[in-house]
C-alpha positions in Angstrom: 95.4 117.5 122.2 94.5 117.2 118.5 93.4 113.9 117.0 96.4 113.9 114.6 99.2 111.6 113.6 102.7 113.2 113.5 105.2 111.4 111.3 108.8 112.1 112.1 110.2 111.6 108.6 113.3 111.3 106.4 111.5 111.7 103.1 113.2 110.2 100.1 112.6 109.6 96.5 112.0 106.0 95.4 113.4 105.2 92.0 112.1 102.0 90.5 114.0 100.0 87.8 113.4 96.7 86.1 116.2 94.3 85.2 116.2 90.9 83.5 119.9 90.3 84.4 120.6 91.8 87.8 122.4 90.5 89.9 123.4 87.5 87.7 125.5 89.6 85.4 126.9 91.8 88.1 128.6 95.0 86.9 127.3 94.4 83.4 123.6 94.3 84.3 121.2 96.6 82.6 118.1 98.1 84.0 115.0 100.0 82.6 113.6 102.9 84.5 110.0 102.5 85.6 108.9 105.4 87.8 109.8 107.8 90.6 107.7 108.2 93.7 107.9 109.7 97.1 109.0 107.2 99.7 110.3 106.4 103.2 108.6 104.3 105.8 107.1 107.3 107.8 105.9 109.0 104.7 104.2 105.8 103.5 102.5 105.2 106.9 101.3 108.8 107.0 99.9 108.8 103.5 98.0 105.5 104.2 96.6 107.0 107.4 95.6 110.3 105.7 93.9 108.4 102.8 91.4 107.1 105.5 90.4 110.6 106.5 92.8 111.3 109.3 94.7 114.4 110.2 98.4 113.8 109.5 101.3 116.2 110.0 104.8 115.8 108.6 107.9 116.8 110.5 110.8 116.8 108.1 113.9 118.6 106.9 114.6 118.9 103.2 117.5 120.3 101.2 116.9 123.9 100.0 119.0 123.3 96.9 118.2 119.5 96.4 116.6 118.9 93.1 114.1 116.4 94.6 112.6 118.8 97.2 109.9 120.3 95.0 108.8 116.9 93.9 108.6 115.7 97.5 106.6 118.7 98.6 104.2 118.4 95.8 103.7 114.7 96.6 103.2 115.4 100.3 100.5 117.9 99.6 98.9 115.6 97.1 98.8 112.9 99.8 97.0 115.3 102.2 99.9 115.9 104.7 100.0 119.1 106.7 103.4 120.4 105.6 103.6 123.5 107.9 106.4 122.1 110.0 108.7 121.0 107.2 112.1 122.8 107.3 114.3 123.7 104.3 118.0 123.9 105.0 121.1 124.7 103.0 123.6 121.8 102.9 120.9 119.2 103.4 120.5 116.4 100.9 117.4 114.3 100.6 117.5 110.5 100.8 117.0 108.2 97.8 116.2 104.5 97.4 117.0 102.7 94.2 114.7 99.7 93.8 115.7 97.0 91.2 113.0 94.5 90.4 114.0 91.2 88.8 111.1 88.8 88.4 109.7 88.4 91.9 113.0 89.5 93.5 113.6 93.1 94.8 117.0 94.7 95.6 117.0 98.0 97.4 119.9 100.5 97.7 119.3 103.2 100.4 121.2 106.5 100.1 120.8 108.2 103.5 120.0 111.9 103.7 122.6 114.3 105.1 121.0 116.6 107.7 121.6 118.1 111.1 119.4 117.3 114.1 116.4 119.6 114.9 116.6 122.6 117.2 113.5 121.9 119.3 112.0 125.3 120.0 108.6 126.0 121.7 106.7 125.6 118.5 108.1 122.2 117.7 107.6 121.0 121.3 104.0 122.1 121.2 103.6 120.1 118.0 105.0 117.0 119.7 103.0 117.5 122.9 99.6 118.0 121.1 99.8 115.0 118.7 97.7 112.0 119.7 100.1 109.7 118.0 103.7 110.1 116.9 105.2 107.6 114.4 108.8 107.0 113.3 111.7 104.7 113.0 114.3 104.3 115.7 117.2 105.4 113.5 115.2 108.4 112.3 114.8 109.5 115.9 118.6 109.2 116.4 119.0 111.2 113.2 116.5 113.9 114.2 117.1 114.7 117.8 120.2 115.2 120.1 118.3 113.5 122.9 114.9 111.8 123.3 113.8 114.3 126.0 111.4 116.2 123.7 109.7 112.9 122.9 109.5 112.0 126.6 108.0 115.4 127.3 105.4 114.7 124.6 104.6 111.4 126.3 104.1 113.2 129.6 101.5 115.4 127.8 99.6 112.3 126.6 101.1 111.7 123.2 101.5 108.0 122.2 104.6 107.0 120.3 104.5 104.2 117.8 107.7 102.8 116.4 108.7 100.5 113.5 111.0 97.8 115.0 113.1 97.0 111.9 116.8 97.0 113.0 119.7 94.7 113.5 120.0 95.9 117.1 123.8 96.0 116.9 123.5 99.6 118.2 122.5 99.5 121.9 121.1 103.0 121.6 118.3 101.7 119.4 117.2 99.2 122.1 117.2 102.0 124.7 115.2 104.3 122.5 112.6 101.5 121.8 112.0 100.7 125.5 112.1 104.3 126.6 109.6 105.5 124.0 107.4 102.8 122.5 103.7 102.8 123.4 103.2 100.7 120.4 105.5 98.6 118.2 105.3 97.0 114.7 108.0 94.4 114.2 108.5 91.3 112.0 109.4 88.0 113.6 113.0 88.1 112.5 113.7 91.5 114.0 111.8 90.5 117.1 114.3 87.6 117.7 117.2 90.0 117.2 115.6 92.4 119.7 115.1 89.5 122.1 118.8 88.6 121.9 119.7 92.1 122.9 117.2 92.5 125.7 117.1 91.6 129.4 113.7 89.8 129.2 110.9 89.2 126.7 110.5 92.4 124.5 106.7 92.3 124.3 106.5 92.1 128.1 108.9 95.0 128.6 106.9 97.2 126.3 103.5 96.2 127.6 104.6 97.0 131.2 104.1 100.6 130.3 102.9 100.6 126.6 99.8 99.5 124.8 100.4 97.0 122.0 103.0 95.0 120.1 102.3 93.6 116.7 104.6 90.9 115.3 104.1 90.2 111.6 104.7 86.7 110.1 104.6 87.5 106.4 102.2 85.2 104.5 101.2 83.6 107.8 99.5 86.7 109.2 100.3 88.6 112.4 99.9 88.5 116.2 98.8 91.4 118.4 99.8 91.4 122.0 97.9 93.6 124.5 98.0 93.9 128.2 94.9 91.7 128.6 95.3 89.2 125.8 96.5 88.1 122.4 94.8 88.4 119.0 96.0 86.4 115.9 95.0 87.1 112.3 95.7 85.0 109.3 96.7 86.6 106.0 94.5 86.8 102.9 94.8 84.0 100.4 94.8 83.7 96.6 96.4 87.1 96.1 97.9 88.2 92.7 101.0 89.8 94.0 102.4 92.6 91.9 104.8 94.3 94.3 105.2 93.8 98.0 107.1 97.1 98.5 105.4 99.1 101.3 103.1 96.2 102.5 104.3 96.6 106.1 103.8 100.4 105.9 100.3 99.8 104.6 99.6 97.5 107.6 100.9 100.0 110.1 99.3 103.0 108.6 95.9 101.4 108.5 96.2 100.1 112.0 96.9 103.6 113.3 94.2 105.1 111.1 91.7 102.7 112.7 92.8 103.6 116.2 92.4 107.3 115.4 88.8 106.6 114.5 88.3 104.8 117.8 88.0 101.3 116.4 88.9 98.5 118.7 92.2 96.6 118.4 90.7 93.5 116.7 89.0 95.6 114.0 92.2 97.6 113.5 94.2 94.4 113.1 91.7 93.0 110.6 91.7 96.1 108.4 95.5 96.4 108.7 95.8 92.8 107.4 93.6 93.7 104.4 95.5 96.9 103.7 98.8 95.0 103.7 97.4 92.5 101.2 95.9 95.2 99.1 99.3 97.0 98.9 100.8 93.9 97.3 98.4 94.1 94.4 99.4 97.7 93.5 102.8 98.8 92.2 105.0 100.9 94.5 105.5 101.8 98.1 102.3 103.8 98.2 100.2 100.9 97.0 98.4 100.9 100.3 96.8 104.3 99.9 93.1 103.4 99.9 90.0 104.3 101.8 88.3 102.0 104.4 85.5 101.4 101.9 88.0 100.1 99.3 89.4 97.7 101.8 86.0 96.4 102.9 85.2 95.7 99.2 88.6 94.1 98.7 88.1 91.8 101.8 84.7 90.7 100.4 86.3 89.8 97.1 88.8 87.6 98.9 86.2 86.1 101.3 88.0 87.6 104.3 85.9 88.3 107.3 86.4 91.6 109.0 
């Protein structure tokens, strides 16, 4: 098994706009274009992990004729992804996210990609089986595979699957996917309560019965890490000059995984992840958390945060 992170992605293009009037003026609002960047939660997490010296592979399907494909591929290579397993298909359209910034408010419109599920051949199964960690979103797993059996097979070979828990949980299949696959889970406190309402028991206890960790984030109040043998709490950094919180959660998750891949203990991983999430808020865009461990250590010292 290789010490690599495999991100199961639905890469998209983030288009940032700034508006002084949206949504107050409704249909008559005007916006100014700011920038375009590669985006999507798994892409952000993978890029943040790769920036810390880890081996990260991308499993994705992009449109052969889509005008954004070349841009996304160039960005993935720039961000140090291994792109050998990205597929290019006719009839596939890439996702887009329109992000409108009004003061400290952020409105996001997600345009889902159009794509078929993967045909899992021997080569793809080998990729899954020999990845130390696999990261994705639950709805991305639904979109990518006809069944979760290839991922269960990967788990039987020792791969550890980490999921982002953001969901309304109005689709029972997502709850089933989470409990069937998750060795690790990142979830905010609002989504955790939604998950709890749709579960037969305490979600963290269900996951930890076979899995390894659950992190519940509390925004500016910090986070709580649940392990089989205990609980670790971390406060957030204070006195930040927040420029843009887009991707802060991805920065947290990517750094946490990166630390585990370098065999740091869970408490150290949680501390560094907390710093990376804060750092991302001081940089514009969803990839604001792309930083080395040395940069984060320096940032923590500047803010009197003990690692």
